[in-house]
Every structure is written in structure tokens, then in C-alpha cells.
N, C-alpha and C positions, 0 to 999 in steps of 0.2 A: 632358510631351509634347515631343519634340524637333521640329526643323524638318521632317525627312523624314516623321514621323508626321502632322504637320499637313498637309503637302502631299498625302500619300496620302489622308487623310480628306477634304480638299477635293475631290480628284479623284473619289473615290467619291460624294460628295454631288452634285457637278456631273453626273456620269454618270447617277446615279439620277434626278435631276430632268429631265435630257434625255430619258431613256428614258420617264418618265411623260408628259412633254409629247408625245412622238412617239406613244405609245399613245392619248392622248386625241385628238390630231389625226386619227389614223387612224380612230377610232370616229366622230368628228364627220363626217369626210369620207364614210365609207361610209354614214352615216345620211342625209346631205343631199346626196349626189352629184348627183342629178338636178336638185335645186334650184339647186346651184352651177353646173352646166353650163348650165341655162336662163338664169340671171342673166348669166353670161359671154357667152352667145350674144346675148342682148338688148343688152348693153353694146357688143359688137363691131359688131352691125348698126346700132346708133344712131350709133356713131362713124364707121363706114365704110359708108355706105348703098349705094355703087356698087361695093363690093368684088367681088362675083360677076361683074359685067360686066367689071371691069378684069382680073381673073384669067382670064376667058374670052378676053379679047383678046390675051393673051400667047401 
């Protein structure tokens, strides 16, 4: 196996791993999207409790 074949094989391996991780992430996100959105909303409202009043004042 010469250098170009090793480079091609590593690119194919890296690309397939990236594709698999993207597909798994998509499935997890679509399955738990509402839970994720609720957690983010709760975290933001706890971090910035007066955000709605500050935005309304602009």
C-alpha cells in the first residue's frame, strides 16, 4: 500500500465515520427535539430572568 492509497483509505474512513455520526445525531435530535428545546428554554430563562422585559424596552 503506497502513500496515496493510505491517504485515500483514511479519507474514506474519516468520511464514513463523520456520516455515521451525523446520521446518529439527526436521529437523536428528531427523537428528543421537544425535550432539548424545553431544556434550552429553561436554561435561558434561569440565566436571563428579565430578558423579555429588556427586549420589550428596546
